Every structure is written in C-alpha cells, then in structure tokens.
N, C-alpha and C positions, 0 to 999 in steps of 0.2 A: 507686155512682158515687164515693163517698168512698174506697172501697177501691182503685179504679183510679187515682185521683189520687195516693194514697200510693205505689203501685207505681211509677208514672212518676217521681215525685219521687226515690224511692230509686235508680232506674235512672240518672237524670240525675246524681246525686251520685257514683255509682260510675264513670260515664263520665268525669266531670271529674277524679276522683282518678286514673283510669287514664291519661288524657291528660297530667296533671301529672307522673306517674311517668316517662312516655316522654320528656317535655320535659327533665326533670331529668337523665335518663340520657344524652340526646343532648348536653346542655350540658357534660357532664363528659368527653365523647369528644373528645380533642385529638390532633392529628397534626402532624408536621413532615415536609416533603419535602426531601431533600438530593440534590444532583447531585455525584457524585464521579468523578474521573478517575484511574485507576491506570496505572502505567507500569513496564515492565521493559525492560532493555537488555542486549544481549549482542554478542559478536563475530560477524559473519556467517560462514557457512561455505560460501556459494555465491554466484555472480554471474552476470549475464546481460548481453548487449549485442547490438546490431544491426550487421550488415555489409551495406553497399550496394556491390555490384560493378557496374561499367558499362564499356561499350566504345562508342567513337564513331568512325564512318567514313562517308564519302559513299557507299560501297558497302554495300548492305543485307546481302549475303552475307558480306562480310568482317566486318561488325559482329556478325552472328549467330555466325559461327565463332569470333570472338574471345571472345565471351561463353561459349561452350561450353568452349573451351580454358582460359580463366581460371577458370571456376567449378569445373572438374574439378581444376585445380591448387590452388584454394583449399580444396576438400574434403580433398585429400591433406594440406595443411598443417595444417588443423584437427585431423584424425584423428591426425596425428603427435604431437600433445600428449595423446593418450589420451582424446579426447572421443568418446564413443560416438555412433552414428547417432541414437539416440533423443533426444539432447540437441542435435541440429542440425536446425532447422526452416526450410525455405524458405517464406517468406511471400508472395513475389510474383515474377513474371517479366514484364518489359515490353519492348516495342519501339516507340519513338516517333521522330518527326521532331524534330530539335533545331535551334533558331534562335538567333541572336545579333543584337544591335543595333549597327550600324556607321553613323555619320553620320546618325542618326535613320531608318535603314532596316533592315528585318528581313532578315537574310541567313541562308540555309540553311547549317547547319554539317555536317549529315549525319544518319545514323540512329544513335540511341542505344539500345542494348539493355542491359537491366539486370536484376539479380535482387537480392532482399533476403533475408538469412539471419539467423535469430535463434539465438544460441548460448548454452547454459547451461554454466557451468563449475562443477563440484562439488568441485574441488580448487583452492583459491585460491593455492596455492604455484606453480601453473602460469601464473597470470594475467599477471604482469609480463613473462615471456619471450614468452608468446603474443601479447600486445599489441604488443611490440616487433617481432616477426616480421611481424605483419599491417600495421603502419604503414609498412613498407618497400615495400608494394605500391602503385604509383601509381594503379591502377585501382579502388581501393576506398576507402570512407569508413567510419569507425567512429563509432557514436553510441549513446546510451541506456544507458551503463553503470550498472547498479543492483545492489544487494546484497540478499540475503535469508538466510533460515535454513531448514534442512531440517525443523526442529521448530517451525514457526510456530504450529501449533494449540496446542501446549503453552504457548508464550509468551503467546498470547492468553488462555488460561485463567488463567495466573499474573497477567496484568494485571487480569483481572476480580476475582480474589481480593484483589489489592492495592487496587483501587477500593473494595471492600466494607470492607476494614480501615480505610481512610481515612474512609469514611462513618461507621463506628462510633465512631472516635476523635472526629470532629467532633460527632456527636450527644452524646457524653458531655461534651464541653466546653460545649456549649449548655445542657445540663441543669444545669450548675453555676451558670448565671445565670437559671434558671427555677424556679418553685415546684415543678414536678414533679421527680421523682428517678428514675423508672423508664422504660424504653423497651422496646418490642416491635416487631419488624419486621412490617409488614403486607403490603407489596408491594415487589418488586424488578423493575425494567425496564431493559433495555439499549438503547443506540442503536448506530450503526455503529462498527466497530473500524477504525482506520487504522494502518498501519505506516509510520512515517516513516523513510525510507531516507537514508543519508549522501549529502551533496552530492558530485558528482564533476566533474572537468574533462575528461571523455573527448572532448567535441566540440572543445575548445580544443587538445588534444593532436593530434587528427586533422588539424587545419588547419595544423599546423606543418610545417616542411620535412621531408619523409619521408627525404630523402637523408641528413640528419644522423643520423637514428636507425639507418638501415641501415649507415652507415659505422662505427658504434660497436658494440662487443660488450656494452656496458652496457645492461641492461634498463631500461625505463621504470619509475620508481618510482610505484606506485599505492597510495594510502592507503585502507584499507577503512573506517576509522572504526567506528562502532557502529550496530547496528540497534536502533531503539526501537519498541516496540509499545505502543499506548495502548488502553485500554478505558474506556468511560464507563457508569456505572450511575446510575439514579434509584432512591433508596431512600426508602420512606415508613415512618415510625415512628409508632406510637401511644405517647403519653407520658401518665403518670399518677402 
C-alpha cells in the first residue's frame, strides 16, 4: 500500500510539472494581427459604356420599324470605328406603351420600342470621336462610361504584394516599441478586392444639346484618369 502511494505521488508531481511547462510555453506565444491595404494605379487601356436606343410613335408598326432601322444604322456606326462584334452586346429589347401627365391626367404618348447595347472599346484613342458621333443621334442616350485594364489580374496580384510589404513594414515599426524583436508570419488572409474606377460625366454629356455636338467637328474631350486597384490582407505574426 505504501508502495502504491509513492507511485501516485510521483505521478502527480510529474503531471504538475508537465502542466506547468505547457502553461509557460503558451504564455510566451505572442501574436499580432495586422490589416493592410495595398494599392496600385495605372492608365486604363479599355472602356465600356451603355447605349439606349428608343423610338416613339402612336403606331406600333412605325415604332418597331423605326427601332429596326435605327439599330441597324447604330451597328454600322459602331463597327465603323473598328469595334468587333464580340465587343458589342445587346442586353435588352423592349416594346411598351408610353404615357405622360398633362393637367394631372395620364395621356397616351404612343408605343416606345427600345434596345440597350453594351459596348467595349479596347482602343481609347477612338473614344472621343466615337462618343461625339453617337451624341449626334437624337434617338439614343449614353450612360455608364467606365474604365478598366486588360491586365486586371496582374494588377490585383501587385496590389496584394504591396499590401504584404506594408504589413511587414508596420510590424517592424511596432517591434521597435515592444520587448520582442523577431517576427514570423503565421497566417495570411484576404478579403474582397475592389477596383476603383475614375469618375466620369458621361450622363451629363448625354443630356446636353446634341445639336451643338453634331454641328462641330471637334470631338468631346473625355478624361480617362487612372484606374486604382486595391487589395486587403490580414496578416498574423508570431513575435518573440
């Protein structure tokens, strides 16, 4: 019996020592978590915009025929600037009754037939003259002008690298004010990447007097600005 008590006592002492070692080891395990955002910017090399073409007439046949003729003419105009068919996407075709309010009464205007087309321009040198030509058409509206880059994936990767570089620099600065002097990356996690595109005034231009544009040979001046790509990383470091 005395022998068993001695064995249990020894086992209890070893267990306490083992638990103490684990506790001491955990207490020296310190980490810091940093959130870093990287950014790269470059000149865009492509643009896209929407064209909404519509015809209004009290005769449904005339409205439909107008849309067919106008859309065919529009396609010829777009292709004349060297835009391939793969970069011209028809997104909708509609035919609806149109009404207006006169003296608090709803008055039938006619049948409005319309189509929406999404155009991608991969040669920005053509954008000014193309926009000028389209603005002279009274039957269409332009909207949603936005810019992008053909190598967006590479730009996103560069933004991630920039985010990691910033995180490492910040971690080094923090260590200058901490007892610890070494760091080791434990985990890296990312959140969504967003591309911030330049602001544009395409809608305002479309609402101006189109006759003024068509009367002049001078193209509309469109500023492309810069495409900015951001990437965010969460980086966890062990410090010791």
